[in-house]
C-alpha positions as CSV (number, residue, x, y, z in Angstrom):
1,M,67.7,112.8,126.5
2,G,71.4,112.0,126.8
3,F,73.9,113.3,129.3
4,W,75.6,115.8,127.0
5,T,72.2,117.1,125.7
6,K,71.1,117.8,129.3
7,S,74.5,119.4,130.1
8,L,74.2,121.7,127.1
9,L,70.7,122.9,128.1
10,I,72.0,123.7,131.6
11,F,75.1,125.4,130.2
12,N,73.2,127.6,127.8
13,C,70.8,128.6,130.6
14,V,73.6,129.5,132.9
15,R,75.4,131.4,130.1
16,H,72.4,133.6,129.7
17,N,71.8,134.0,133.4
18,A,74.8,133.3,135.6
19,K,72.9,133.8,138.8
20,A,70.0,131.6,137.9
21,S,68.9,129.2,140.7
22,I,68.6,125.5,140.4
23,R,64.8,125.9,140.5
24,H,64.9,128.4,137.7
25,I,67.2,126.3,135.5
26,A,65.0,123.3,136.1
27,S,62.0,125.3,135.0
28,Q,63.7,126.6,131.9
29,T,65.1,123.2,130.8
30,G,62.3,120.9,131.9
31,L,64.8,118.8,133.9
32,S,64.3,117.8,137.5
33,K,66.0,119.8,140.2
34,S,68.1,116.8,141.3
35,S,69.4,116.4,137.7
36,V,70.2,120.1,137.4
37,H,72.1,120.0,140.7
38,R,74.0,116.8,139.8
39,L,74.9,118.0,136.3
40,S,75.9,121.5,137.5
41,K,78.3,120.0,140.1
42,A,79.8,117.8,137.4
43,M,80.2,120.8,135.1
44,E,82.0,122.7,137.9
45,R,84.4,119.8,138.3
46,R,85.2,119.8,134.6
47,H,85.9,123.6,134.6
48,G,89.5,123.2,135.9
49,H,91.1,125.2,133.0
50,P,90.4,128.5,131.2
51,E,89.4,126.8,128.0
52,S,87.1,124.2,129.6
53,W,84.0,126.3,129.0
54,F,84.3,125.9,125.3
55,W,83.9,122.1,125.4
56,E,80.4,122.6,127.0
57,T,79.2,124.5,123.9
58,Q,77.6,122.8,120.9
59,E,80.5,123.9,118.6
60,G,83.1,122.9,121.1
61,R,81.5,119.5,121.6
62,C,81.4,118.8,117.8
63,W,85.1,119.9,117.5
64,L,86.1,117.7,120.4
65,I,84.4,114.7,118.8
66,R,86.3,115.5,115.5
67,L,89.6,115.7,117.4
68,V,89.1,112.4,119.2
69,V,88.1,110.6,116.1
70,A,90.9,112.1,114.0
71,V,93.5,111.1,116.6
72,L,92.2,107.6,116.9
73,Y,91.9,107.1,113.2
74,L,95.2,108.7,112.1
75,F,97.5,107.6,114.9
76,G,95.7,104.6,116.3
77,L,94.3,102.8,113.3
78,K,96.6,104.0,110.5
79,R,99.9,104.4,112.4
80,G,99.6,101.8,115.2
81,V,100.2,104.3,118.1
82,G,99.3,102.7,121.4
83,A,96.2,103.6,123.4
84,E,98.4,104.5,126.4
85,T,100.2,107.1,124.4
86,M,97.0,108.6,123.0
87,S,95.5,108.7,126.4
88,E,98.5,110.6,127.7
89,F,98.2,113.0,124.7
90,F,94.5,113.8,125.6
91,A,95.5,114.3,129.2
92,Y,98.1,116.9,128.2
93,L,95.4,118.7,126.4
94,H,93.2,118.8,129.6
95,L,90.5,116.7,127.9
96,D,90.4,113.9,130.5
97,Q,87.5,115.5,132.3
98,H,85.5,116.0,129.1
99,V,85.9,112.7,127.2
100,G,86.7,109.1,128.2
101,C,90.5,109.0,127.8
102,S,91.5,105.8,129.5
103,P,93.4,103.3,127.3
104,S,90.6,100.8,127.6
105,T,88.0,103.3,126.5
106,L,90.1,104.4,123.6
107,R,90.6,100.8,122.5
108,L,86.8,100.3,122.6
109,I,86.1,103.4,120.6
110,M,88.7,102.3,118.0
111,E,87.0,99.0,117.6
112,Q,83.7,100.7,117.0
113,L,85.4,103.2,114.6
114,E,87.0,100.4,112.6
115,H,83.6,98.6,112.4
116,L,81.9,101.8,111.2
117,I,84.6,102.5,108.6
118,L,84.3,99.0,107.1
119,E,80.5,99.2,107.1
120,T,80.6,102.6,105.4
121,T,83.1,101.4,102.8
122,A,81.1,98.3,102.0
123,Q,78.0,100.5,101.6
124,W,79.8,102.9,99.2
125,E,81.1,100.0,97.2
126,R,77.6,98.5,96.8
127,E,76.3,101.8,95.7
128,G,79.2,102.2,93.2
129,I,78.6,98.8,91.8
130,A,74.8,99.4,91.5
131,G,75.4,102.7,89.8
132,C,78.1,101.4,87.5
133,Q,80.4,104.1,88.9
134,I,83.5,101.9,89.4
135,G,86.0,102.6,86.6
136,P,89.1,100.8,85.5
137,M,91.7,100.1,88.2
138,V,95.4,100.2,88.4
139,G,96.4,97.4,90.8
140,A,99.3,97.4,93.2
141,V,100.1,94.1,94.9
142,D,102.7,93.3,97.6
143,E,103.3,91.2,100.7
144,T,103.6,93.1,104.0
145,F,105.3,91.4,106.9
146,L,104.0,92.3,110.3
147,Q,103.4,89.6,112.9
148,R,102.5,87.4,110.0
149,M,102.7,87.8,106.2
150,M,99.8,89.8,104.8
151,L,98.8,90.0,101.1
152,V,97.7,93.5,100.1
153,F,95.9,94.5,96.9
154,I,95.3,98.3,96.3
155,D,93.8,100.4,93.6
156,L,96.4,103.1,92.9
157,V,93.8,105.4,91.2
158,S,91.7,105.9,94.3
159,G,94.0,104.5,97.0
160,Y,91.3,102.0,97.9
161,V,92.5,98.9,99.7
162,L,90.6,96.2,97.8
163,H,92.0,93.2,99.7
164,E,94.1,92.7,102.8
165,E,94.5,89.2,104.3
166,V,96.9,87.2,106.3
167,A,98.2,84.2,104.3
168,D,100.5,81.3,104.8
169,D,102.1,81.5,101.3
170,R,102.5,84.0,98.4
171,T,102.3,81.7,95.5
172,Y,100.5,82.6,92.2
173,E,97.6,80.3,93.1
174,T,97.0,82.0,96.4
175,W,97.2,85.5,94.9
176,Y,95.0,84.6,91.9
177,S,92.3,83.0,94.0
178,R,92.1,86.0,96.4
179,V,92.2,88.7,93.7
180,K,89.8,86.9,91.4
181,T,87.3,86.4,94.2
182,R,87.6,90.1,95.2
183,L,87.2,91.5,91.7
184,E,84.3,89.3,90.4
185,P,81.4,91.2,92.1
186,I,82.9,94.6,91.2
187,R,82.7,93.9,87.5
188,T,85.7,96.1,86.5
189,R,88.9,95.6,84.6
190,V,92.5,96.2,85.7
191,L,94.6,98.3,83.4
192,Y,97.9,97.1,84.7
193,V,99.4,95.8,87.9
194,V,102.4,97.5,89.6
195,S,104.6,95.3,91.7
196,D,108.2,94.3,92.6
197,R,109.5,91.6,90.2
198,A,108.3,88.6,92.2
199,K,107.5,85.9,89.6
200,A,104.1,85.1,91.2
201,L,103.1,88.8,90.9
202,I,104.2,89.0,87.3
203,K,102.2,85.9,86.5
204,L,99.2,87.3,88.4
205,A,99.2,90.3,86.0
206,K,100.0,88.7,82.7
207,T,98.3,85.3,83.1
208,G,95.6,85.8,85.8
209,L,94.4,89.3,85.0
210,E,95.6,89.4,81.4
211,C,97.1,92.9,81.7
212,P,100.7,94.4,81.7
213,S,102.9,93.9,84.7
214,I,104.6,97.2,85.5
215,P,107.8,97.3,87.7
216,D,107.7,99.7,90.6
217,L,110.0,102.6,89.7
218,F,111.0,103.0,93.4
219,H,112.2,99.4,93.6
220,L,114.1,99.8,90.3
221,L,115.9,102.9,91.6
222,H,116.5,101.3,95.0
223,D,118.3,98.4,93.3
224,L,120.7,100.9,91.7
225,I,121.1,102.8,95.0
226,K,121.8,99.6,97.0
227,G,124.4,98.6,94.3
228,Y,126.4,101.8,94.1
229,S,125.5,104.6,96.5
230,L,127.6,103.1,99.3
231,A,130.7,102.6,97.1
232,I,130.5,106.3,95.9
233,S,129.8,107.6,99.4
234,R,132.8,105.6,100.9
235,Q,135.1,107.2,98.3
236,L,133.9,110.7,99.1
237,Q,134.1,110.0,102.8
238,S,137.6,108.7,102.5
239,A,138.7,111.7,100.4
240,R,137.3,114.1,103.0
241,Q,139.2,112.2,105.8
242,R,142.4,112.5,103.8
243,L,141.8,116.2,103.2
244,S,141.1,116.7,106.9
245,Q,144.3,114.9,107.8
246,A,146.3,116.9,105.3
247,Q,144.9,120.1,106.6
248,A,145.7,119.2,110.1
249,H,149.3,118.3,109.1
250,L,149.7,121.6,107.3
251,D,148.4,123.5,110.4
252,K,150.9,121.6,112.6
253,C,153.8,122.4,110.2
254,M,152.9,126.1,110.2
255,A,152.5,126.2,114.0
256,Q,155.9,124.5,114.6
257,G,157.7,126.6,112.1
258,A,158.7,123.7,109.9
259,S,161.0,124.1,106.9
260,D,159.7,125.5,103.6
261,T,160.1,122.1,102.0
262,M,157.9,120.4,104.6
263,I,155.3,123.2,104.4
264,A,155.2,123.1,100.6
265,S,154.8,119.3,100.7
266,A,151.9,119.7,103.2
267,Q,150.3,122.3,101.0
268,S,150.5,120.0,98.0
269,A,148.8,117.3,100.0
270,V,146.0,119.7,100.9
271,V,145.6,120.7,97.3
272,A,145.5,117.1,96.2
273,G,143.0,116.3,98.9
274,Q,140.7,119.2,97.8
275,A,140.9,118.0,94.2
276,A,139.9,114.4,95.3
277,V,137.0,115.7,97.3
278,A,135.8,117.8,94.4
279,Q,136.2,114.9,92.1
280,W,134.1,112.5,94.2
281,Q,131.5,115.2,94.9
282,Q,131.1,115.5,91.1
283,V,130.8,111.7,90.8
284,R,128.1,111.6,93.5
285,D,126.2,114.6,92.0
286,A,126.4,113.0,88.5
287,Y,125.2,109.7,89.8
288,R,122.3,111.3,91.7
289,G,121.5,113.3,88.5
290,H,121.1,110.2,86.5
291,L,118.8,108.7,89.1
292,G,116.8,111.9,89.1
293,A,116.6,111.9,85.3
294,M,115.3,108.3,85.3
295,S,112.5,109.2,87.8
296,M,111.5,112.1,85.5
297,Q,111.5,110.1,82.3
298,V,108.4,108.0,83.0
299,H,105.8,110.6,81.9
300,P,103.6,110.8,78.7
301,W,105.5,114.0,77.8
302,R,109.1,115.0,78.1
303,V,109.6,117.3,81.1
304,A,111.8,119.7,79.2
305,D,109.3,120.7,76.4
306,S,106.1,118.6,76.9
307,T,106.8,116.7,73.6
308,P,104.6,113.5,73.6
309,Q,106.6,110.3,73.9
310,S,105.9,106.7,73.5
311,A,106.9,103.7,75.6
312,Q,109.7,102.9,73.1
313,E,111.2,106.4,73.4
314,V,111.0,106.3,77.2
315,E,112.8,102.9,77.2
316,V,115.6,104.5,75.1
317,H,116.0,107.4,77.5
318,L,116.0,105.1,80.5
319,S,118.6,102.8,78.9
320,A,120.8,105.8,78.2
321,E,120.7,106.9,81.8
322,V,121.6,103.4,83.0
323,A,124.4,103.2,80.4
324,A,125.7,106.6,81.7
325,I,125.8,105.3,85.2
326,Q,127.7,102.3,84.0
327,A,130.2,104.5,82.2
328,L,130.6,106.8,85.2
329,L,131.4,103.8,87.4
330,E,133.9,102.4,84.9
331,T,135.6,105.8,84.4
332,H,136.3,106.1,88.1
333,D,137.3,102.5,88.6
334,L,134.3,101.6,90.8
335,P,133.1,98.0,90.8
336,V,130.4,97.4,88.2
337,K,128.0,94.9,89.5
338,K,126.7,93.2,86.4
339,N,123.9,91.4,88.2
340,V,122.5,94.7,89.4
341,L,122.7,96.3,85.9
342,D,121.2,93.3,84.2
343,K,118.3,93.2,86.6
344,V,117.6,96.9,85.9
345,Y,117.9,96.6,82.1
346,K,115.4,93.7,82.1
347,Q,112.8,95.9,83.8
348,L,113.1,99.0,81.5
349,A,110.8,97.8,78.7
350,D,108.0,96.8,81.2
351,L,108.4,100.0,83.1
352,A,108.1,102.1,79.9
353,A,105.1,100.1,78.8
354,V,102.9,102.1,81.2
355,I,103.2,105.1,78.8
356,D,101.5,103.3,76.0
357,V,98.8,102.1,78.3
358,W,98.2,105.6,79.5
359,W,97.9,107.0,76.0
360,Q,95.6,104.2,75.0
361,E,93.2,104.9,77.9
362,V,93.3,108.6,77.5
363,R,92.5,108.6,73.8
364,Q,89.8,106.1,74.4
365,D,88.2,108.3,77.1
366,V,88.4,111.4,74.9
367,Q,86.9,109.6,71.9
368,S,84.1,108.1,74.0
369,Q,83.0,111.6,75.2
370,I,83.1,113.6,71.9
371,V,84.0,113.2,68.2
372,L,86.9,115.4,67.5
373,T,88.3,116.6,64.2
374,P,92.0,115.9,63.6
375,R,92.8,119.6,64.4
376,W,91.0,119.5,67.8
377,T,92.5,116.1,68.5
378,T,96.0,117.6,68.1
379,W,95.0,120.6,70.3
380,V,93.8,118.2,73.1
381,E,97.0,116.1,73.0
382,A,99.4,118.9,72.5
383,H,98.0,121.6,74.9
384,L,95.0,120.6,77.0
385,L,96.1,117.2,78.2
386,P,99.7,118.3,79.2
387,L,98.3,121.3,81.0
388,G,96.0,119.2,83.2
389,Y,98.6,116.5,83.6
390,W,101.5,118.7,84.7
391,E,99.2,120.7,87.1
392,Q,98.3,117.4,88.8
393,Q,102.0,116.3,88.9
394,V,103.2,119.5,90.3
395,S,100.5,119.5,93.1
């Protein structure tokens, strides 16, 4: 019988009879009188706060274990928070008398927790393979630089980390050997691979896995932001500074009783400054609007009316938004970085290709489940699928 099991027996006995003697408690619990005395004294030492009694109950103990594991998993394993910080956190919650909260103890528990997570994951994977429950995957590959470079391969459908390994290089040969070895026992196929535009990763998808290589929309938009956001923001900031200076000059002229000519000139400068600020605010808002529109284009249906669209149509819409950004820059004499625009234009076709892949898989799934007449097929694609899709996107 463990320590906490014995403590729970004593606690329950005392809770029902607060004046029970050690002899009576020992008789009721089947424990020795020395054990009852020792554990009762330990319980008294733990009861230093009004809420301490709750941690002695079965419910409180279960909740306490959940709290400790959740903190260690979420902040320790997933976020890299130090054991000293988490130990301090538990102490602030008055838990240091109820669980082992020292940094060394927390590190030991995290090691055990990590081992259990990996064991459980491996068991689930074996069960999924045996039951043929692992479906097609959408791969995401990238290099993460911590103390050393790490290659990471994730299934975007489930969020499952398939492979994570420290490597000395990120060549195609290294990527292909790691990914091929990892996928062979799973016996599944990769629909497409999302990545930045590293040549090795594009080759991994198209040559190694024989599937489309899809650009990451975040990286694509980030290229545009790096290229132009700062230039637009500087113009807006400069216009605001000029307006502030003009307003200060006007206030000074008014306070000193300057001539009507000087006041009129100062007022004109303020009006011009307000117009410049409004202009650059409109430019910034238009620029952000085009970026937002691009992020909303890559869907199987148009956002405005849920009209189905193909990869070719999505590419046309994306190209139009990029062209609008270019025209906006040229109209307001901002530097057009051709290398940035060329890089973005080259990615649009591959980015839009995900739409055709999506439609192909969905139609294949529907047809494999049930044979539909043309009328029901139209209903599924025009009403049922967009309803489910947009509900998921909104959530």
